[in-house]
C-alpha positions, 0 to 999 in steps of 0.5 A: 476126834472131830475133824470138821471145820466150823462154817465161815460167816457165823452161819448155823450148822445143820444138825448132824444125822444121828448115828443110828440113822446112818448105819454100821457101815458108815460108822465103820468107814468114816474114821479110817477113811479120814485118817488115811486121807489126812495122811496122804493129803497133807503132803500133797497140800504142802507141795501145792502151797510151795508150788503156789508161792514159787509160781507167784514170785516167778510170775511177779519177778520173771515172766511178767517183765519178760512178757512186757519186754516181748510185747514191746519187742513184738510191737517194734518188730511187726506192729509198727512196721505194718502200721507204717506199711499200711499207712504210708504205702498201701493206703496211698497205692490203694488211693491211686489204684481206685482213682485210675480204676474209676477214670479207666473203667468206671467212667467209660463203663458208665458212658458205654451204659448210658449212651449205647446199651440203654438205647439198644435195650429199649430198642430191643424191648419194643421189638420183643413186646410186639413179637410177644403180643403176636405170639400170644394171640396165636398161642391163645387160639391154639390153647382154646382149640386144645382144651375143647379137643381134650375135653371130648376126647379125654375127660368125658371117657375118663369120667365114664370109666371111673364111674362105671368100672374103676370105682366098683372094682375099687370098692370090691378090693377095699372090702377084701383088704379090710377083711384080710386086715382084720385076720392079720390083726387078730394074728399079730395080737395073738403072736404079740401077747405071747411074746409079751408074756415070754419077755416078761417071764424070761427077762423083765422079771429076772432083771427087776429081781436082780436090780432090786435085791442085788445092784440097788443094795450094792449101789447104795453100799458104793454111794456111802463109801464114795460120799465118806471118801469124798467128805474125808478128802474135803476134811483132810484138805482143809486140815492140810491147809491150816497145816501149810499155813502154820508151817508157812508162818513157822519158816517166815518167822525162822527166816525173820529171825535167822536173816531179816533181824540180823541184817536189819540190826547190822544195818542199823547199829553198824552200817548206818553210823559208819555210813554217816561217819563217811558222809560227814568226814569224807564224802562232803569234804571231798565233795566240797573240794571237787566243787571248789575246784570245779569252780576254780577250773571253770573261772580259769577256762573262761579267762583263757577263753576271753584272752583268746577271743580278744587276741584273736580280735587284736590280730583281725584289726591289725591284719584287716583294719576296723570293720565298717560300721552299719549306717543307722537306719531311719525307723520313722519314730522321733527321737528322744530329744524330739519327742514330746514328753511331760518331763521336757521343758519344751512342752506347752505346759512347762514353757516359760 
């Protein structure tokens, strides 16, 4: 049976390798490994898909609202108090401390540097320059004398010693060293050649034979087994995905047939008509009656408040008399009788 899935997107499949090119080991391993992998992977894939669906439901219904609540609580308990402390306490205190430090430290330090330390430093610099010039002149004379003495007492004898003693001795030692190096080189070359052939015969050739005739074939066989096991697991995982999808659709259809459709039918055929009847026969009349009672009660309360207000005004007038009227204040505007309008008979256009 063919367990391979056609590639998505309509891409052309690569031509399969010929069975005779794969070898008998590949053909003997492929089918049993794929069957065992399919049997082992299908339950794992079903459990994995169930866990994924449950995790998504848990994330959307529990974790996300809980995270939002924790975020708001964290802001309320930590962020907002810290922001308020920074904005209304630390920043004003820091500004006050900066101003106080500027007044108590920076301004006196600048004044001390400008009017005390700078003149004193200029005076020390001038004195140091004079002393340095005198010391430089003395040191220059001493250095000239030391150079001349050193030339005649050290350099000339050292040059004669190097030319007539050390150079001939060094040439003789170099010639002897070159001869000794040639001898040592010949000895080392012979020893190295012997060690090379010894290591080659005793280690390299056996290791090469072991690699070529034992490890390489064994590695090729293990690579074939590993490749087939990996391919079988991949095919089994894809087939398990199709099985899991079919099982999920079957469970969804079964839940819809056993739960969703009966609940929908009960809601549409029973609860909706009963609700309409209750709404038209009970709730609407009760609501109209309650609204009428409310309007009547509000009118009665308004009348009672008006009666109480008028009785209180009558008692106030009986006890304290009529309140004094405020005198009219002239606003500097002509009254309605004195204003000139087009409709008045006192205007120049309508005067007889």
